[in-house]
N, C-alpha and C positions, 0 to 999 in steps of 0.2 A: 365689579372687576371687569366684567365683559364690556360694560359701557366705556371704561377707560381704554381698553384695548381697541374697541371700535373707533373711539374718538382719535386715538393715536394713529390708526391706519388712515382715517379720513384726513388728518392734518398732513401726514406724509404724502398722501396722494395729491392733495391740493398743492403742496410745495413743489412736487415734481411737475405737475401740469403747469404751474405758473412759470416755470423756467424752461419749458420745452423749446425745441427748435422753432425758430421763427421763419416764416415764409410769407409770401403773398403781400398783403396790403401794407407795405412799409414805404413811406415816402423818403426821399433822400434829402431832407432838410434838417438842419441842426435845431437845437432848442431855441435859438434866436430867430428862426424862420429863414435863415440863409442857406444857400446850397452848400453841401459839405465838400470841401476841398482839403486834402490832407497833405501835410508836409512830406510824409513818406508814401510814395506811390511805386508799387512794384507789380510786375506781371504775375499771373497765377503760377507760371512756371518758376519764377524766382521765389515766390512764397512757398511752393511745394519743396524746393531745395532747402530752404532755411528752417522750415517748421517740421515737427513730427507729424505723421498722418493725423493723429488726434488733435493737435493744435490747429492744423490746417482746417479740419472739419469744423471745429468750433469757431475759430477766429475769422476764417474767410468764407465758410459756408453757413454760418449762423447755427451751428449745432449746439447740443447740450450734452454734458457728461452725465452719467447716472448719479443720482443723489447718493450722498454719503460715501463716494468712492474717490473723490479728488484728493490729491496729495496735500493740498493746503487747507482742506476743510477744518481739521483740528489743530492747525498750527497756532501756537500761542507765543512764539518768539517775538521779540521786539524788532521792528524794522519796517521796510517799505515793500509794498507790492507793486511791481512794475509790469507793463505790457510784455507778454512773452514774445510778441512779434517785433516790437521796435524799441523796447526798453524805457518807454515813457513812464515816469512815476505817476501812479494812479491813486493808490490808497495807502494809508498808514495803519500799522498795527494798533495804534491808539484808538481808531474808530471801528475796529473789528469786534464783532460780538457773536454769540451763539444764538442763532435765530430758530434753530430746530428744522430748518428747511432742507438741510443736507448739502448746502453749498456755502462757501465762505460768504459772510454777510458783513456789510459795513454800513454805518449810518451817514457817511458823507465821503466824497472824494478828498484827496489830499489838498486840492485847491480848486477854485472856480476855473472852469475851462479845461480841466484834466480829462473830462469825459464829455462826449456829445450824447444828446438824447434824441431818440427817433420814435415816432408813433408806430405802434405795432398792433394791428388788429387781427393777427393770425389766430387760428384755433378757436374762433368765435369769442375771443376775449379782447378787451381793450387794455393794452399794456404799453409801457415805455421801455424800449430797448436802450441799452447802454453800449456805447462804442468808444474805443480809444480815440481821443481827439487828434492824435498825431498820425495814426495810420489807418483808422477806420475799422480796426478789428472788433468783432463782436465779443463783448464781455459777458453780458447777461441782461438782466432787467432790473428796474427799480420799482418798488411798491410803497404805498402809503401806510404801511403797518409796522414801521420800525420804532426804535426807542427815541427818547429825548436825546439831544436837543432838536433833532430835525424831524423826527417822526417818519423817516425814510428807511427802507431796507434795500440796499444795493445787493442783489443776489447774483454772485459772480462765479463763473466757471473757473475752477482751479487751473485747468489747462490753458486758460487765457492769461494766466499770471505767472510771474517768477517772483521769488521772494529774496530780498536783499537784507540779510541780518545786520543789525546794528553792531 
């Protein structure tokens, strides 16, 4: 019993660490190696006016919400998950699954090009950051420990998303 509790704590801690705030060694190129230019470009002041303080911290400053606290973590309704900053459709409820990480998890974006990927070597880890391809907002990270058919886990902050119910 103690081993199960210890293992659960370790899994939760690893999930939290794997989705922590990103800083530092991030280059500004997309997954195709090109420079990131976004359709939606706004000043920090404009973003601060449009987003809640929590959304601004996560989407624009690459923050992370606490595990198991996000409004969309347990959402099981059918619909689309869109960028909270610009409204771009990013993920479908059809690809959402319970990963145990404490954040909404998806095994693929709604379509190719919906998100950009960026190398992230912060916190002594090698990770891939996920950004909205329309506005560049920080969404979370992608890991190679997801379910079939992709084997990927897109670990996304709830505050980075809005849900549009079918």
